[in-house]
C-alpha positions as CSV (number, residue, x, y, z in Angstrom):
1,M,-150.8,51.9,-32.1
2,A,-153.6,50.2,-33.7
3,C,-154.0,50.6,-37.4
4,E,-157.1,50.6,-39.5
5,R,-158.2,47.3,-41.0
6,P,-158.2,48.3,-44.6
7,R,-154.7,49.8,-44.4
8,C,-153.3,46.7,-42.6
9,G,-155.0,44.3,-45.0
10,G,-153.5,46.1,-48.0
11,A,-150.1,46.0,-46.5
12,R,-150.3,42.2,-45.8
13,L,-151.5,41.2,-49.3
14,P,-148.2,41.5,-51.3
15,L,-146.4,39.5,-48.7
16,Q,-148.9,36.7,-48.8
17,L,-148.8,36.7,-52.6
18,A,-145.0,36.5,-52.7
19,T,-145.1,33.6,-50.2
20,L,-147.6,31.7,-52.4
21,L,-145.7,32.4,-55.6
22,F,-142.4,31.3,-53.9
23,A,-144.0,28.1,-52.6
24,G,-145.7,27.3,-55.9
25,G,-142.5,28.0,-57.9
26,G,-140.6,25.7,-55.6
27,M,-143.2,22.9,-56.0
28,W,-143.2,23.5,-59.8
29,S,-139.4,23.3,-59.9
30,M,-139.4,20.1,-57.8
31,Q,-142.0,18.7,-60.2
32,A,-139.8,19.5,-63.2
33,R,-136.9,17.8,-61.5
34,A,-139.0,14.7,-60.9
35,D,-139.5,14.2,-64.6
36,T,-137.3,11.6,-66.5
37,C,-135.1,12.6,-69.3
38,Y,-132.4,10.9,-71.5
39,R,-128.9,11.8,-72.6
40,D,-127.8,10.6,-76.1
41,D,-124.3,9.9,-77.3
42,A,-123.7,13.6,-78.3
43,G,-124.6,14.8,-74.7
44,H,-128.0,16.2,-75.7
45,I,-130.7,15.8,-73.1
46,V,-134.1,14.8,-74.5
47,K,-137.4,13.7,-73.0
48,R,-138.1,11.0,-75.6
49,R,-136.4,7.7,-75.1
50,L,-134.3,6.7,-78.1
51,P,-132.0,3.7,-78.7
52,G,-128.6,4.2,-77.1
53,T,-129.7,6.9,-74.7
54,V,-129.1,6.9,-70.9
55,E,-131.8,7.8,-68.3
56,V,-131.0,11.0,-66.3
57,P,-133.0,13.5,-64.1
58,C,-134.5,16.3,-66.1
59,P,-132.8,19.7,-65.4
60,A,-134.8,22.6,-63.8
61,E,-136.1,25.1,-66.4
62,R,-136.2,28.9,-66.0
63,L,-139.3,30.3,-64.4
64,T,-141.4,32.5,-66.7
65,A,-143.9,33.5,-64.0
66,P,-143.6,37.1,-62.6
67,Q,-141.3,37.2,-59.6
68,A,-142.2,39.2,-56.5
69,P,-139.6,41.2,-54.5
70,Q,-137.9,38.9,-52.1
71,S,-136.1,39.4,-48.9
72,S,-132.5,38.6,-48.5
73,A,-133.5,35.3,-46.9
74,A,-135.7,34.5,-49.9
75,G,-133.0,35.4,-52.3
76,T,-130.6,33.1,-50.6
77,A,-133.0,30.2,-50.8
78,A,-133.7,30.7,-54.6
79,E,-130.0,31.0,-55.6
80,P,-129.2,27.3,-56.0
81,G,-132.1,26.9,-58.4
82,A,-130.8,29.7,-60.6
83,A,-127.4,28.2,-60.7
84,A,-128.8,24.8,-61.8
85,V,-130.7,26.6,-64.5
86,E,-127.5,28.2,-65.8
87,R,-125.6,24.9,-65.6
88,A,-128.5,23.2,-67.5
89,G,-128.2,25.8,-70.2
90,I,-124.5,25.0,-70.7
91,D,-124.9,21.2,-70.7
92,R,-127.6,21.1,-73.4
93,G,-125.1,22.1,-76.1
94,P,-126.1,23.1,-79.6
95,P,-129.4,21.8,-81.0
96,P,-129.1,18.7,-83.3
97,A,-129.1,19.2,-87.0
98,A,-132.2,18.4,-88.9
99,S,-132.2,15.0,-90.7
100,P,-132.0,15.2,-94.5
101,I,-134.4,12.3,-94.8
102,P,-138.0,13.6,-94.6
103,L,-140.3,11.9,-92.2
104,P,-142.6,9.3,-93.9
105,G,-146.1,10.1,-94.5
106,L,-149.1,7.9,-94.4
107,A,-149.1,7.5,-98.2
108,D,-145.5,6.3,-98.1
109,Y,-146.3,3.0,-96.5
110,V,-146.8,0.5,-99.4
111,Q,-146.7,-3.3,-99.7
112,S,-143.4,-3.3,-101.7
113,V,-140.7,-0.8,-102.5
114,P,-138.8,-1.0,-105.9
115,M,-135.1,-1.7,-105.5
116,P,-132.2,-1.8,-108.0
117,D,-131.2,-5.3,-109.1
118,R,-128.3,-6.9,-107.3
119,W,-125.8,-6.2,-110.1
120,R,-126.4,-2.4,-110.0
121,I,-126.4,-2.5,-106.2
122,V,-122.9,-3.9,-106.4
123,D,-121.9,-1.2,-108.9
124,A,-123.2,1.5,-106.5
125,L,-121.0,0.0,-103.8
126,G,-117.9,0.8,-105.9
127,Y,-116.7,-2.7,-106.8
128,S,-114.4,-2.7,-109.8
129,S,-114.2,-5.1,-112.7
130,N,-111.2,-7.0,-114.1
131,L,-111.3,-8.5,-117.6
132,L,-108.3,-10.8,-116.8
133,D,-109.7,-12.2,-113.6
134,P,-112.4,-14.9,-114.1
135,Y,-113.1,-15.1,-110.3
136,N,-113.9,-11.5,-109.6
137,R,-116.5,-9.2,-111.2
138,N,-115.9,-9.5,-114.9
139,P,-118.4,-8.4,-117.6
140,L,-117.0,-11.2,-119.9
141,K,-118.0,-13.9,-117.4
142,A,-121.7,-13.1,-117.2
143,D,-121.3,-11.4,-113.8
144,K,-123.8,-8.7,-114.8
145,P,-126.3,-8.2,-117.7
146,F,-125.0,-6.1,-120.5
147,H,-128.6,-5.1,-121.6
148,G,-131.8,-5.8,-119.7
149,D,-131.5,-9.4,-118.5
150,W,-129.2,-10.5,-121.3
151,F,-125.9,-12.0,-120.3
152,F,-122.6,-12.6,-122.1
153,N,-120.0,-15.2,-121.3
154,V,-116.7,-15.9,-123.0
155,G,-114.5,-19.0,-122.2
156,V,-111.1,-19.8,-123.7
157,L,-109.4,-23.2,-123.3
158,S,-106.0,-24.3,-124.5
159,D,-105.4,-28.0,-124.6
160,S,-101.7,-28.9,-125.4
161,T,-100.6,-32.5,-125.8
162,Y,-97.4,-34.3,-126.4
163,E,-97.4,-38.1,-127.0
164,Y,-94.6,-40.5,-127.5
165,R,-95.7,-44.0,-128.4
166,N,-94.2,-47.3,-129.4
167,L,-96.9,-48.5,-131.7
168,V,-96.8,-51.4,-134.1
169,S,-96.2,-50.2,-137.7
170,A,-96.1,-51.9,-141.1
171,V,-93.5,-51.6,-143.7
172,G,-94.7,-49.4,-146.6
173,V,-96.4,-51.3,-149.5
174,A,-95.5,-49.0,-152.4
175,A,-92.1,-47.9,-151.0
176,T,-90.0,-48.3,-147.8
177,E,-88.1,-45.8,-145.7
178,R,-85.0,-48.0,-145.4
179,V,-83.3,-49.9,-148.1
180,G,-83.8,-53.7,-147.7
181,S,-86.9,-53.4,-145.5
182,N,-89.0,-56.3,-146.8
183,D,-90.6,-57.6,-143.7
184,V,-94.2,-57.1,-142.5
185,F,-93.4,-55.1,-139.4
186,G,-91.3,-52.0,-139.4
187,H,-89.9,-49.6,-136.8
188,S,-92.5,-48.7,-134.2
189,G,-91.5,-45.3,-132.8
190,G,-93.4,-42.1,-133.2
191,F,-94.7,-38.9,-131.5
192,L,-97.5,-36.4,-131.8
193,L,-97.8,-32.7,-130.9
194,S,-101.3,-31.3,-130.8
195,E,-102.7,-27.9,-129.8
196,N,-106.4,-27.2,-129.5
197,L,-107.5,-23.6,-128.8
198,A,-111.3,-23.4,-128.1
199,T,-113.3,-20.2,-127.8
200,D,-116.7,-20.6,-126.2
201,V,-119.1,-17.7,-126.7
202,V,-122.5,-17.8,-124.9
203,L,-125.3,-15.3,-125.0
204,Y,-128.3,-15.9,-122.9
205,R,-131.3,-14.2,-121.4
206,G,-132.9,-14.8,-118.0
207,D,-131.8,-15.5,-114.4
208,S,-130.4,-19.1,-114.7
209,V,-129.7,-19.7,-111.0
210,F,-132.8,-21.7,-110.3
211,R,-134.1,-22.3,-113.8
212,P,-132.8,-22.7,-117.3
213,P,-132.3,-19.5,-119.4
214,D,-135.2,-18.2,-121.5
215,W,-132.9,-18.1,-124.5
216,Q,-129.4,-19.3,-125.1
217,F,-127.1,-19.0,-128.1
218,R,-123.6,-20.8,-128.1
219,L,-120.8,-20.9,-130.6
220,T,-117.6,-22.8,-130.0
221,P,-114.9,-22.7,-132.8
222,V,-111.8,-24.8,-132.1
223,F,-108.5,-24.1,-133.8
224,N,-106.2,-27.1,-134.1
225,Y,-102.6,-27.6,-135.0
226,N,-100.9,-31.0,-135.0
227,Y,-97.5,-32.4,-135.9
228,A,-96.8,-36.1,-136.3
229,A,-93.7,-38.1,-136.9
230,V,-93.3,-41.9,-137.4
231,D,-90.5,-44.2,-138.6
232,E,-92.2,-45.7,-141.7
233,V,-93.7,-44.2,-144.9
234,G,-97.3,-45.0,-145.8
235,I,-98.6,-44.5,-142.3
236,L,-99.4,-40.8,-142.1
237,N,-100.4,-40.6,-145.8
238,I,-101.1,-43.2,-148.5
239,D,-98.6,-41.5,-150.8
240,P,-95.1,-42.5,-149.7
241,R,-93.7,-39.3,-151.2
242,D,-95.2,-37.4,-148.2
243,G,-92.6,-39.1,-146.0
244,T,-92.7,-39.7,-142.3
245,R,-93.5,-36.2,-141.1
246,R,-96.8,-34.3,-141.2
247,S,-98.0,-31.0,-140.0
248,D,-101.6,-30.0,-140.3
249,S,-104.1,-27.3,-139.1
250,F,-107.8,-27.2,-139.0
251,V,-110.7,-25.1,-137.6
252,G,-113.8,-27.0,-136.5
253,V,-117.1,-26.0,-134.9
254,Q,-118.0,-28.0,-131.9
255,N,-121.0,-26.0,-130.7
256,A,-123.4,-23.8,-132.6
257,F,-126.9,-24.0,-131.2
258,A,-129.9,-22.0,-130.1
259,E,-131.9,-23.0,-127.0
260,K,-135.5,-21.9,-126.1
261,H,-137.1,-22.3,-122.7
262,L,-140.6,-23.5,-123.7
263,R,-142.4,-23.4,-120.3
264,D,-142.3,-24.1,-116.6
265,V,-144.5,-26.9,-115.4
266,S,-144.4,-26.4,-111.7
267,E,-143.6,-23.7,-109.1
268,R,-140.3,-25.4,-108.5
269,Y,-139.2,-24.6,-112.0
270,D,-139.6,-28.0,-113.6
271,F,-139.4,-27.1,-117.3
272,D,-139.4,-28.1,-120.9
273,S,-136.8,-26.7,-123.3
274,V,-135.6,-27.3,-126.9
275,R,-132.1,-27.0,-128.3
276,I,-131.3,-26.9,-132.1
277,G,-127.9,-27.1,-133.7
278,I,-124.5,-28.6,-133.1
279,Q,-124.5,-29.6,-129.4
280,P,-122.8,-32.0,-127.0
281,F,-124.6,-35.1,-125.9
282,S,-123.8,-38.3,-124.0
283,T,-126.0,-41.4,-123.8
284,D,-124.6,-42.5,-120.5
285,F,-122.5,-41.4,-117.5
286,R,-119.2,-42.8,-118.9
287,G,-119.4,-42.3,-122.6
288,F,-119.7,-46.0,-123.6
289,L,-122.2,-45.8,-126.5
290,F,-122.4,-42.3,-127.9
291,Q,-120.6,-39.1,-126.7
292,D,-120.0,-36.4,-129.3
293,N,-120.9,-32.9,-130.5
294,Q,-123.3,-33.4,-133.4
295,L,-126.0,-31.6,-135.3
296,G,-129.5,-32.3,-134.0
297,V,-132.7,-31.3,-132.2
298,R,-133.1,-32.1,-128.6
299,F,-136.1,-31.7,-126.3
300,F,-135.3,-32.0,-122.6
301,G,-136.7,-31.1,-119.2
302,T,-137.4,-32.1,-115.6
303,R,-140.4,-33.3,-113.5
304,D,-141.3,-33.7,-109.9
305,N,-138.8,-31.2,-108.4
306,N,-136.0,-32.4,-110.7
307,I,-136.3,-36.0,-109.6
308,F,-137.0,-37.1,-113.2
309,Q,-135.1,-35.7,-116.2
310,Y,-135.7,-36.7,-119.8
311,N,-134.2,-36.3,-123.3
312,L,-135.8,-36.8,-126.7
313,A,-133.2,-36.1,-129.5
314,W,-132.4,-36.7,-133.1
315,F,-128.9,-36.2,-134.6
316,R,-127.5,-36.3,-138.1
317,R,-123.7,-37.0,-137.9
318,I,-121.2,-34.5,-139.3
319,E,-118.0,-35.8,-141.0
320,K,-114.8,-35.5,-138.9
321,D,-111.6,-34.0,-139.9
322,T,-109.1,-36.9,-140.2
323,N,-106.1,-35.5,-138.3
324,S,-107.8,-33.3,-135.7
325,G,-111.0,-35.2,-135.0
326,L,-113.0,-32.0,-135.1
327,N,-116.3,-31.4,-137.0
328,D,-115.7,-30.7,-140.6
329,L,-118.5,-28.4,-141.9
330,S,-117.0,-28.2,-145.4
331,Q,-118.2,-31.7,-146.2
332,R,-121.7,-33.0,-146.7
333,L,-123.5,-34.5,-143.7
334,R,-123.3,-38.2,-143.3
335,H,-126.2,-40.5,-144.0
336,D,-126.1,-41.6,-140.4
337,D,-129.0,-40.8,-138.1
338,I,-129.3,-41.3,-134.3
339,V,-132.6,-41.1,-132.3
340,V,-132.4,-41.1,-128.5
341,A,-135.0,-41.3,-125.7
342,N,-133.9,-41.6,-122.1
343,L,-135.2,-41.0,-118.6
344,Y,-133.1,-40.3,-115.5
345,W,-134.6,-41.1,-112.0
346,Q,-132.8,-39.7,-109.0
347,D,-132.6,-41.7,-105.8
348,M,-133.6,-44.9,-107.5
349,P,-133.3,-47.6,-106.1
350,V,-131.6,-46.0,-103.1
351,A,-130.9,-42.4,-102.1
352,G,-127.8,-41.0,-103.7
353,F,-128.0,-43.3,-106.8
354,T,-129.4,-42.2,-110.2
355,S,-130.9,-44.7,-112.6
356,Q,-131.4,-44.2,-116.3
357,G,-133.3,-46.1,-119.0
358,I,-132.5,-45.5,-122.6
359,V,-133.4,-46.4,-126.1
360,V,-131.1,-45.5,-129.1
361,Y,-131.8,-46.1,-132.7
362,N,-129.0,-45.9,-135.3
363,H,-129.9,-45.8,-138.9
364,N,-127.0,-45.9,-141.3
365,T,-127.4,-45.8,-145.1
366,E,-123.9,-45.0,-146.3
367,G,-123.6,-48.2,-148.4
368,D,-123.8,-46.3,-151.7
369,S,-121.2,-43.6,-150.8
370,P,-117.5,-44.7,-150.5
371,H,-115.5,-42.3,-148.5
372,Y,-111.7,-41.6,-148.3
373,D,-110.2,-39.7,-145.5
374,A,-108.0,-36.6,-145.8
375,N,-104.8,-38.8,-146.0
376,G,-106.1,-40.9,-148.9
377,F,-107.2,-44.1,-147.0
378,L,-110.5,-45.8,-147.7
379,V,-112.6,-45.7,-144.5
380,R,-116.1,-46.6,-145.9
381,P,-116.5,-49.5,-146.5
382,A,-113.8,-50.9,-144.2
383,Q,-111.1,-53.0,-145.9
384,I,-112.0,-56.3,-144.2
385,G,-113.8,-59.4,-145.4
386,L,-115.8,-58.7,-148.6
387,E,-115.0,-54.9,-148.5
388,A,-118.5,-54.4,-149.6
389,A,-120.6,-51.3,-149.0
390,R,-123.3,-51.9,-146.4
391,N,-126.2,-50.3,-144.5
392,Y,-127.4,-51.2,-141.0
393,D,-130.2,-50.5,-138.5
394,V,-129.5,-51.1,-134.9
395,V,-131.6,-50.5,-131.7
396,Y,-129.8,-50.3,-128.4
397,L,-131.7,-50.9,-125.2
398,G,-129.8,-49.9,-122.1
399,Y,-129.7,-49.2,-118.4
400,N,-127.2,-47.0,-116.7
401,G,-126.7,-46.1,-113.1
402,D,-124.3,-43.8,-111.2
403,G,-124.0,-42.6,-107.6
404,H,-123.3,-44.1,-104.3
405,I,-124.8,-46.8,-102.1
406,G,-123.8,-46.0,-98.6
407,R,-120.0,-45.3,-98.7
408,T,-119.5,-47.3,-101.9
409,N,-119.4,-45.4,-105.2
410,A,-120.9,-47.3,-108.2
411,T,-121.3,-46.9,-111.9
412,A,-123.0,-49.5,-114.1
413,S,-123.9,-49.7,-117.8
414,F,-125.8,-52.5,-119.7
415,Y,-126.7,-52.5,-123.4
416,Y,-128.3,-54.9,-125.8
417,A,-128.0,-54.3,-129.5
418,S,-130.5,-55.7,-132.0
419,G,-131.0,-55.1,-135.7
420,H,-129.7,-56.1,-139.1
421,E,-127.0,-55.1,-141.7
422,Q,-127.1,-55.5,-145.5
423,P,-124.8,-57.3,-146.3
424,G,-122.5,-58.7,-143.6
425,A,-118.8,-58.1,-143.6
426,F,-118.0,-61.7,-144.5
427,V,-121.2,-62.9,-146.2
428,R,-123.3,-61.3,-149.0
429,S,-126.7,-62.0,-147.4
430,N,-128.4,-60.0,-144.7
431,V,-127.1,-60.5,-141.2
432,D,-129.0,-60.2,-137.9
433,I,-127.3,-58.2,-135.1
434,S,-127.5,-59.5,-131.5
435,A,-124.8,-58.3,-129.2
436,A,-124.4,-57.3,-125.5
437,F,-122.3,-55.0,-123.4
438,A,-121.9,-54.6,-119.6
439,A,-119.5,-52.5,-117.5
440,M,-119.2,-51.7,-113.8
441,E,-116.9,-49.7,-111.7
442,I,-117.0,-49.8,-107.9
443,S,-114.9,-47.6,-105.7
444,R,-114.5,-46.6,-102.1
445,D,-112.8,-43.7,-100.3
446,F,-110.3,-44.3,-97.5
447,D,-109.4,-40.8,-96.3
448,W,-107.1,-39.5,-99.1
449,V,-107.2,-42.8,-101.2
450,R,-109.9,-44.0,-103.5
451,A,-109.6,-47.7,-104.6
452,R,-111.4,-48.9,-107.7
453,L,-112.5,-52.2,-109.3
454,S,-113.4,-52.1,-113.0
455,L,-115.2,-54.9,-114.9
456,L,-116.2,-54.9,-118.6
457,Y,-117.6,-57.4,-121.1
458,A,-118.4,-56.8,-124.8
459,S,-119.6,-59.9,-126.6
460,G,-117.7,-61.1,-129.7
461,D,-118.6,-63.0,-132.9
462,S,-117.8,-66.7,-132.7
463,N,-118.5,-67.4,-136.4
464,P,-118.1,-64.6,-139.0
465,Y,-119.6,-66.8,-141.8
466,D,-123.0,-67.3,-140.3
467,R,-125.9,-64.9,-140.6
468,K,-125.6,-63.5,-137.1
469,A,-123.3,-60.7,-135.9
470,T,-122.8,-60.9,-132.2
471,G,-119.8,-58.6,-131.7
472,F,-120.8,-55.5,-129.8
473,D,-119.9,-52.1,-131.2
474,A,-120.7,-48.5,-130.2
475,I,-121.7,-45.5,-132.3
476,F,-119.0,-43.1,-131.1
477,E,-117.5,-44.1,-127.8
478,N,-115.3,-42.0,-125.5
479,P,-115.0,-44.0,-122.3
480,Q,-113.9,-42.5,-119.0
481,F,-113.2,-45.9,-117.5
482,A,-110.4,-48.1,-116.2
483,G,-107.8,-45.3,-116.6
484,G,-109.3,-43.6,-119.7
485,D,-106.8,-41.9,-122.0
486,T,-103.9,-42.8,-119.7
487,S,-104.3,-46.5,-120.6
488,Y,-102.4,-47.8,-123.5
489,W,-105.2,-50.0,-124.8
490,I,-107.8,-47.3,-124.6
491,S,-105.8,-44.3,-125.8
492,Q,-104.0,-45.8,-128.8
493,A,-105.3,-46.9,-132.1
494,V,-103.6,-50.3,-132.5
495,P,-103.6,-51.3,-136.2
496,L,-104.3,-54.9,-137.3
497,I,-101.2,-55.4,-139.4
498,G,-101.8,-58.0,-142.1
499,G,-105.5,-58.1,-141.5
500,G,-106.8,-55.2,-143.5
501,G,-106.9,-51.4,-143.2
502,V,-108.5,-51.5,-139.7
503,T,-107.5,-51.1,-136.1
504,L,-107.9,-53.5,-133.2
505,T,-108.9,-50.5,-131.0
506,S,-109.7,-47.0,-132.0
507,G,-108.1,-44.0,-130.3
508,N,-110.0,-43.2,-127.1
509,G,-111.9,-46.4,-127.4
510,V,-112.0,-49.6,-125.4
511,L,-113.8,-51.9,-127.9
512,P,-111.7,-54.1,-130.3
513,D,-114.3,-53.4,-133.0
514,L,-112.0,-53.7,-136.1
515,R,-113.1,-50.3,-137.5
516,S,-111.3,-48.4,-140.2
517,S,-111.8,-45.1,-138.3
518,K,-113.6,-44.1,-135.2
519,G,-114.8,-40.7,-136.5
520,E,-115.3,-41.5,-140.2
521,G,-115.9,-45.3,-140.3
522,Q,-119.0,-47.4,-139.7
523,S,-119.9,-49.6,-136.7
524,N,-118.8,-53.2,-137.1
525,F,-120.6,-56.0,-135.2
526,E,-118.4,-58.8,-136.4
527,N,-115.5,-58.3,-134.0
528,P,-113.7,-60.4,-131.3
529,G,-115.2,-58.6,-128.3
530,L,-113.4,-58.0,-125.0
531,M,-113.2,-58.9,-121.4
532,L,-111.5,-56.5,-119.0
533,G,-110.8,-56.7,-115.2
534,G,-109.0,-53.9,-113.6
535,L,-107.8,-52.5,-110.3
536,G,-106.9,-48.8,-109.7
537,A,-106.4,-46.2,-107.0
538,D,-106.4,-42.4,-106.8
539,L,-104.1,-40.9,-104.2
540,D,-104.7,-37.3,-103.3
541,L,-101.2,-36.5,-102.1
542,L,-101.9,-32.8,-101.8
543,P,-105.0,-30.7,-102.4
544,T,-103.3,-29.8,-105.7
545,L,-101.6,-33.1,-106.6
546,R,-103.2,-36.5,-107.5
547,L,-101.4,-39.7,-108.4
548,A,-103.5,-42.4,-110.1
549,F,-102.6,-46.1,-110.8
550,N,-104.4,-48.6,-113.0
551,L,-103.8,-52.2,-113.9
552,N,-106.1,-53.9,-116.4
553,S,-106.1,-57.5,-117.6
554,L,-107.4,-57.8,-121.2
555,Y,-108.9,-60.8,-123.0
556,F,-110.5,-61.3,-126.4
557,A,-114.0,-62.7,-125.9
558,E,-113.8,-64.6,-129.2
559,T,-110.9,-65.1,-131.6
560,A,-112.6,-66.5,-134.8
561,V,-112.8,-63.2,-136.6
562,I,-109.1,-62.4,-136.0
563,A,-108.1,-65.9,-137.3
564,V,-110.1,-65.3,-140.5
565,L,-108.6,-61.9,-141.1
566,R,-105.0,-63.0,-140.4
567,S,-105.4,-66.3,-142.2
568,Q,-103.8,-68.2,-139.3
569,T,-104.7,-70.4,-136.5
570,F,-105.5,-68.1,-133.6
571,D,-106.9,-69.2,-130.3
572,H,-105.0,-67.0,-127.8
573,K,-107.4,-64.9,-125.8
574,H,-105.1,-63.2,-123.2
575,I,-103.9,-59.9,-124.6
576,G,-101.9,-58.9,-121.6
577,E,-101.8,-56.5,-118.6
578,D,-102.1,-52.8,-119.3
579,A,-100.4,-50.8,-116.5
580,S,-100.6,-47.0,-116.3
581,M,-99.7,-44.2,-114.0
582,A,-100.8,-40.6,-114.1
583,L,-99.8,-37.5,-112.1
584,T,-102.2,-34.5,-112.2
585,Y,-101.3,-31.1,-110.8
586,R,-103.8,-28.3,-110.3
587,P,-101.8,-25.3,-108.8
588,L,-104.9,-23.2,-108.3
589,M,-107.0,-26.0,-106.9
590,S,-109.4,-25.5,-109.8
591,Q,-109.8,-26.5,-113.4
592,N,-108.1,-23.3,-114.7
593,I,-104.7,-24.8,-114.9
594,V,-104.4,-28.6,-115.1
595,L,-101.0,-30.2,-115.8
596,R,-100.8,-34.0,-116.4
597,A,-98.1,-36.5,-117.1
598,A,-98.9,-40.2,-117.7
599,Y,-97.0,-43.4,-118.7
600,A,-98.5,-46.7,-119.8
601,R,-97.1,-50.0,-120.9
602,L,-98.8,-53.1,-122.2
603,F,-97.2,-56.2,-120.8
604,T,-98.1,-58.5,-123.7
605,D,-99.3,-62.1,-123.5
606,S,-99.9,-64.7,-126.2
607,G,-103.0,-63.0,-127.6
608,F,-100.9,-59.9,-128.5
609,D,-97.6,-61.7,-129.3
610,A,-99.2,-64.0,-131.8
611,L,-100.3,-60.9,-133.8
612,F,-97.3,-58.6,-133.2
613,P,-94.2,-60.5,-132.2
614,H,-91.2,-58.7,-130.5
615,M,-93.2,-55.7,-129.5
616,N,-92.7,-53.5,-126.5
617,P,-95.8,-51.3,-126.5
618,N,-95.6,-48.2,-124.3
619,Y,-96.9,-44.7,-124.2
620,F,-95.9,-41.4,-122.6
621,L,-98.2,-38.3,-122.3
622,L,-97.7,-34.7,-121.3
623,N,-100.8,-32.6,-121.3
624,A,-101.5,-29.0,-120.2
625,I,-105.0,-27.4,-120.0
626,L,-105.3,-23.7,-119.5
627,A,-108.9,-22.4,-119.1
628,Y,-110.3,-18.8,-118.8
């Protein structure tokens, strides 16, 4: 039966619309599946690619378009898609939590962002401090500023020494220790105990990693206790009633200065600074001429990326305490001025070697002020020759070098002294000073062994009665050379018995300058001089243990002065061989604990035996340094 067109057309329209919707939905679902999505570590599926995500097909999404009635066949065809949608809903999981950090805006992008300084960053990380540990964070060791950019540092050092020495001694003049002792030479035994406790307090402002501090203030008091025992009276004190034992204590100030950074002169922090007060200074690398802590003003700085370093300084010497050797601020300043100008040049003449040129002027006007030490002995003027008070002006011209040339380590010092003294030690007229000094040490490393060769020459005076003084003398020497304080000749003050109240060598001195005292006496340019040749070796047995040997052969350069003082014919130049051995132990492989034991003996020859017969000079040292 034929139907009418309008009725049939109306019946067919819903079926065609459903077919088109089904086909379009299927194509839309296929298009959704064709998109690329990403799965993150938490299992969430996102369409934006992020670091750490894995590429996966995008799941089909639920249709939001109206659905037409479908036949059973159509429903069967659409069922897999519905199941996929349900599974996709389960796999997506909970939505991610919102980040607490807000997204940056355009105004948040700036050229620099302020950050806390590195000390407060470390505080925020939770690092703790320990006042007893100098190697971890410690507010007492300038590990962080205590206010603004001001830092505070405290150092404590204990230096304990025991010395036993067999040293030539004279029988007492006013009284004797033993009944019937009427000879010139007495018993030679003796020992010394000494304890120095130094507290170094430093306050400075500025970051001093690449440049000097803007301001620095330093104070270093040193507390000393010493106990000495000898076998004869009249040695420790001029009064024989004080006996053969002495205990003493003293507090000295070795540093008390203020330092100001004046300016930077280049972008690499070449600078000029000034330091005023009691401060350490050394004229050369090994302490041959002047190494001490004295009151003065010092301008210093660098140029050309630290290749050149300079010092311009003036010092007025402080009196020393007799028994401790520390600065004694209770006494008036000495009339002894030192002016220094030097220039260091790195990598000159070869890379790895530093050269230094220096000019030192020493102006001493202590002729009108006799001085007795704390034990009652006259030290200015010295009790030799005329025993007349004197003044002197001396200019030292010098060259010093230190470093390495290839695999060879080298140190060299050359000085020429010129000036005049009024009067001389042996003549009442003015005397011209012309003396020379040269020292060199060459060493080379062979695995764990360093071998050394040491050479030294100090000119002597061949005629004490002429108007020329040619014996070289330093201002205040403290040589680290040829064994240093482990050597008998360098460490001990050997008295010239029967030749006046002077010593052949001062304690911690290599020159036989016939001084009354190294710390309180005057320089003496009428002395016998010295020639030294030595061999040595350092053996690093362990990273914490070093064994050192030194053997030095000693000669007087001239003997005329000694012959005059002793009133005897004296032409023996060979003093003897000075042999020493030192064992150094550093249990922490640092300088915080240093234990040292040393033994030295002088194998005498005619030059020493003619002065001190039947002597067996030797020396034993125990030393412990604890530093915080």
